[in-house]
Each structure stands twice: as structure tokens, then as C-alpha cells.
N, C-alpha and C positions, 0 to 999 in steps of 0.2 A: 504495500499500498503504499502512495503516497499522499501528502499533503500541500497544497494550496497554503502556504499560511498568510499570504498577502494580496489579496482581491478584492474588486470595488463594486458586487453585486447590488447594490442601491444606484447603481447607474444612471442613465436611460438611456445607454446601448442593451441593458438590460431587459428594458422593460418589457412587461411579457413572454419574455424567455426564459426567465430564471428555471422552469423546471424542467425544460429541454437544455438547458449550459447543463444543466447538474446528472443530469442521465446521460451527457457525453462525457462527463469527470468520470464519472462511477464508471463509465464502461472504461476510461482510460485505466483505472485503478488511482482514480483519485477519492480519498474515501474521506475526509475532511477540508472545508477551505472555512477561513475566517474575512468574512467581508470588512471591512477599515473604514473608523469614521473619518470624515475631515472636517465637520461640521456641525456643534450642537445644532444649530437649527436643525440637518436633518438626519439626527441621532435618530430620532422614529422609523423613517423609514431603513434606516440601518438596521435596526433591532428585529424591525417586524420580518424580515427576509432569513434573520435570521433564526426570530419564531418558528415560520414556517416552514423549517425544513431543517428534521433531527440531525443531517448534517455537516451544519454552517454555524460557526459564530460569529462577535463579534466583539468591535471593538469600541471606544467611543473618546474620540479628540477632536482635538482642534490643529488641521494643518499651517502648515508655518507662513503659506500664501494670505489665511483668512484670518489670522493672528491680530491685525490692527480691527476687522470689521468683529470680530470675536477676542479682546481682549480677555482673558481672562482676572479675576480679583484673589483667587483663592483658586484651591484645590477642590472644594466643595461640592461643584455641580460635577467633576469629574469623579469623584467618589461613591455619588450618590445614585449616576447612570451607572456606576461601575459596580451596586449591588443585586441587582438582576441578572440571574442563572446562565442568560445566555452570556453576559459580558466578561472577556474574557483577559481581556489585556488595556490598555490605557494608548492611548494615539491614534492616527499619527501625527507625531509630533518634532518639534527639531529646529534646526537652520535653514534654509534657504536663498544665500546669496546669489545662486547663479540669473534669478530671474526677479529677486527683493519684489515680490509683489504687495508685502508687506515693508515698512520699516525694519531695521534689525534689533532696534530697542525692545518692542512687543514680541516678537517673535524667539527672544533670547527669556524676556518675564514670563511667555507663555512655555515654553520649555522647561524653566526650574516650577514653573504649578503642574505638571504634567509628572514629572520625575516624584513631585513631591504625596503624587495620589499616586504614582505607583507602587511609592515606599510605604505610605501609608495601607495599600488595600493584597501589599504582595503579590500583584500583577504584573506581568512585562510591560515593560516600557518598548514600541514601533518608533524609534529612530529616522526620523528622513532629515537627511543632512544634504547639502548637495553646495558644492565649491565654500563649505563653511568648516574643512577640516580642524580647523587652531581653532576654535571658538568652540566648536561641538566640544571637543576634545578636552577643554579648558573646563566648560560648565558642566561636564559626565562626572572628571574629577572632583571639581569642587562639592559637586552635590553628593557623590561617593562618599566622601571626606564626612557628609553632614546623617549619614546613615542606607546602609547595602541597599539595594535595588535589582532586578532583575531586567534585561530587556535585548533588545534585537537593532540590528544596525541594517535594516530592508533596503531593498532592491542594491547592493551595494557597488558606490561605482568609484569609490574612493583611495585612496595612498596608502603604501606599506604604512606612512608613520599611523592613519585613519585605523587599519586593520589590526596592525601590534597595540594598541593602545585601548580598543577596543574589546583584545582577547583579557588583557595585563585585568582590565577592571570587570572579567569576569561577563562579557555579554559573547551576544550568537552575531555572524555575519549571515543573510541571509541575501542568495543569489540568485537573480532573476533574468532575464529571458534576452537584454543586453551583453549578457555575458557570451551567447553564440553570437553577437553579429562579428563577422570578418577585422572587422576596424578595432575591437575587445581585446586585441594579444595584451596588452601591457595590464588591465583590469584581469584577464583571465591567470598572469603573474601572482600578481599578489591572489586571487582566491586559492590558487596554487597551492601558496604558505598554510593555509587556515588547518587546523585540523582538524578531520573529521568527523569530532565529535561535537565541533562546534556549527557545521551548517546546517543551513535551512535552505528549502528553493521557494521561490513563490513565483507566482505571472508576473501583479501587481496590476490585474485586466481589468480594468478592456484595452491597458495601454502596456507597447514594449512588449508584444510579440513576436515570441521565439522562432529563427531560421527553424522551419523552413516557412513558414508562416508572416515572417516581418511584413509588418504594411498593412494588415487585416484585423480585423479585432479580435485581441485575445480574451482571452478566457480559461477558466482550471483545467481542462484536459491538455492546454499546452504545456503544463508546466513536465509533464514529461521530457517535453525535448529539453529541459533545459539541465534537466536531470540526466538524459541521458550522456551531454556534453561534459556534465559534472564528475558524472564516471570515469569518461575514459581521459581526463584531465590529472584525474586523483589517482588512475589506476588500478582501481575497483569496477566490479559485474554491477552492474545496476540493480539487480536484488541486491549488495550489501550499500551500495546508497543508498535504494530507498528506504533499508533498513537504516541507516543510520538518520539519514533526517528526518522519517520519523520518529525515532526512538529520540531524537533529539529534541524536537518539537514537543512533544508529550513533559517531554523533564522541563519545558521552559513554561506552554502554556496548558503548567496544570489544573486548569480547573477543565478543562474541555475532557470531557468525557472520553473516552475509544469508543469508536461503531460496536464492536465485539462488547463491551464490557453487561 
């Protein structure tokens, strides 16, 4: 079994199609999906998808792009939402200095509020970081000093420095379809250095469809292509890769009930 640890099943691309998308995922051997929150105003829709499907779970959070529009006073709203049995993570949150759709100060403030929520709930933190390695590392280290929390760098596209720092802090690294792209050789070199027991796989669907589906609407079933690439990169069988990343997922996302439980 594989797990799609990060997708967005509430997005318009899947309107009226979630059932068939999940059927294709199951047929491909993808047993669990986590649908990720990006705005609090849209969280009821994220939660509704998870409530409607036994193999879908969800997170609550404010994407860094939305930080200025949804600036949090504290972590209370996240903690309240996280009490729902289907909410298994906090985020996605973090820093995006590539687009800077929100100013950096609100991004950083929200990032810290999400970390506080992850620490208090014991749920993993889902970190989005792009062109912001140094500040991401600095905030993670500073906050870890205030009290431990768990988490994952989702859709990892960063440097060796970010990978090493994340691993040192006990975080996991999640690989998306970007790593299958022809021009991602440098990224694959970094991922190759990540221990097998700290890797997850994801789609970030509907975005970033892996080769051979690049340019199409991504969906959870396509995580199999990323997993196949990763198995080859790590020099292990597809079964070993699936077993390891799925075990890693359930270790990190401990609130998720395995399908065979």
C-alpha cells in the first residue's frame, strides 16, 4: 500500500469527481489520502471530504500565500478545529518567498502559531517552504527550542542545507512529482541522501503531476510514479519503498487509523 500524504481534494478540479478519483487511487494501491487545508474559510469543505470517505483524512491550516488575509491572533482556532477525529495534522504553513503573495512578517507569525498548535495537539506540522530555507530553518530551530513537535517538509524542493537541518530536527521529508522532472537532477541528489526511514510520498494534487502525466491534472493515483522513481533512486524494490514510506506515514500521522485496523 502507498499513501498520498498531501493532496487537495476540496479544490474545484475535483468538484463532483472525488469518488471516481479515489476509486482510481484504490485501484492503483493508494490506501490513504490526506487532504490539506489552505484557508480557514475553506476548512469546512476540506473536512466534509474527509468525513465522506473512510480513506481520506485532513489537516487544518493557513497556507503562507493566505497569511495576510488570514492572520492568526494565536493558535486557538487551529487547536479547536484539530479536535475533530478526521483532522490529523496542522498546516500547511510555512514561508514562500518565491511568490510572496503575503508579506514575510504575516507568514512568519502564522508559521509560529501553527507550530504552537502542533506542539499542543501533538499532531504533525506540514511545512511549505520555497526560496526561504534560511528563515525556515531559523524558525524551526527557535521553536523546537521552546518544546518538541513533529512534522514534515512537504513537496521538498530545497537545498542540502534544508534537508540536513530538517532531519537534524527530527522532521520527515516528503517527495512530490517535481522530483520526476527531467530538470530535477540536483533535487534528486539531495533526496538520495535522505534516509529511507524519513521519507514520505505525495502528489500535491491537483498540481505537479509526475512524469509521465506532467501537465495534466494530478490525482492521488499518480503517487505511484513518484514512488517508482524514488525506489530506483534509493536502490530498493517498489515493495520496500512502499512499505517504508507507508510505515513512516503512520508513525508521523499517528492519529490516522490504518485501513485494515
